[in-house]
N, C-alpha and C positions, 0 to 999 in steps of 0.2 A: 481555600482553593475556589477559584471562580468556576461556574458551571460550564462545562466543556463547550457548549455553543459559544458561549461569551468569550472564552479564551480564543476560539477559532477567528474571531472578529479582529484580534491582534496579532495576526499571522506574521506580518512582518517584523513586529517587536520580538516575538519568539525566535525568528529566523536571525535577527541580529544577536540575540543573546547566545544562541547556539553556533553562532558562525556560519549558517546556512545561507546561500546566496539569495538575495531578496528578489531577484529577476528570473529565476529558474522555476520550473515545474517540478514538483517534487512528489516521487512515489514513495511510499513506506511499505515496509513488510516487517512484521514483528513475529518473532519465534525463536525458539531454541535452535542452534545450529546443528541440526541432525537431518539426515537423509529424508525422513518423511516430511520435512517441510518444503521440499521441492524447490530449493533455492537455484538449482540447475535449470529448472524449468523457467523459473523467474528471469534468470540472466539471459537465457535464450530468447525468450520473448522480448525482453528489453533491447537486446541487439537487433532483433527482427523489425523494431520500429523504425530503424535507420535515422532516428533522431536523438541518439544518446549525448550528442553535443548540446542539446537543449533541455534535457530531462536528468535530474539527479535522481539516484535511487539510494535510499537509505534502508539497510537491513539491520534491524535492531535485536539484539539477544544474546550475543556472545561472539566469541572467536570461531570465524568459519572453517570448516573442514578443509582439508589440503586441496581436495578436487575443485571446490568452490574458488578458493584462491587461485588455482591455476587457471580457471576460466577467466577471471578478471584479469590476471596477469597477462596470458597468451593473447587476449584480445584488446589489451590497453584500454581497459574500462576505467578511466580516471574519474568518472562521475559516479562511481559505486563506492559508497561508503558503509563500512561495517562498524556498528556502534555496540558496545559491550552491554552488559546487564545494567538496567536503570532502576532507579526508584520509581514509584508510581508517579510521583511529582515531576521528574525529569521526562519520563515516557510521555506524560501528557503533554509536555511542551513540544515534543517531536510530533505527536498527532496534530497539534494545534498549527505547527509550522508547515505541514504537509498538504499537498493538493488531492491525493488519492491513495487509496491502498490497494495492493494486488497481493492476493492471499493464494498460494500455490500449493497448499497442502495435499499430501497424498492421503491422508486419512486423519480427520479430526472428529470426534464425536460431535463437539460442538465449535470450538474455535471462537473463544470469547474476544479475541482481539478484533474480530469482525464488528461485534457489539461497540467495543470501545472506539473504534475508528468512525463508525457511523454517528456516535455521540458527539463527534467534532464536525459533523456535515460532511465528511468524506466520502465521495462515491466509492463503492467497493467492487473489485473484480475478484472473483473466488473461483477455485476448482469446484467441480461437482462432487467432491469427495470430503466436504466440509458441512457438518451438520447446521451451522449457523447460516451460512451462505444460502444453503438449500432452503431453510426455513423462510428467511427474508425474501428470498427470489420468489416464493410461492405466495407471499402476501400480495404484491403489486410490482414484481421485478424491481425491487429495492437494490438488489445486488445483482451485477451483471455476471452471469454464470458461464464457465468455460469447461469443456471436457478436459479432465486433468492434463493429459499429454499434448493437447492442441496448442502449441505455442503460437501458431498463426492467429488462433481466436483471442489470445490473450494481447498479442501486439495490436490487432484490430480494435480491441477494446480500449486500450490504452490510448491509441491515436484518436478513436472517436471521442473520448474524453478530453484529450489535448486539444484537438482541433475544433470541436462543436461547443461553443460556450453556452448555448441554449441548452443543449444536451447535458453538459456538464452541471449547470445550475439546477436542473430538473432532479438530477441524480442526487445532488446534494441536499436539496430541499427534501426529497423522499427520504434519504437517510435520517435526518433530523426528525421528521413527522413520525416514521415508525418507531424510533427509539424513544422518543418523548410520549408516545401513545396517543 
């Protein structure tokens, strides 16, 4: 398997292989489909961007809970995709195909998926209840932090990374620099 940052250089190849639209902005979230992962917060923030027609959201990790399915159905969120459990190799392809990670955990001692996303050069937006996010933010704001329930802050961070290409590139570089030491 290629080094993660090298895989990310082939984003469109992985998107084609996975059936992901090559022209869309892709947000990924990875985690077991349990309440502590805050998928309702993620979906609320996603809707608050008011550009769900331009951004696809991939939630990887298993079958979502009924309340999460209901949010997607009730709001006709056709660009939200739930992906089941994946092998490490398949998950790496989704990271490589993505543009950013939003991690809305209500409590993770660490949150290894933040490290994984950063190793692909993904800018990360994280809750303030995630050890990895807190750690990497303390180094040089490599991770954009949001108070757990502040859906407006998540939406604002998503929009900043979506609209400001210079800021996006800066955060992407920071992710790679801190992970690669």
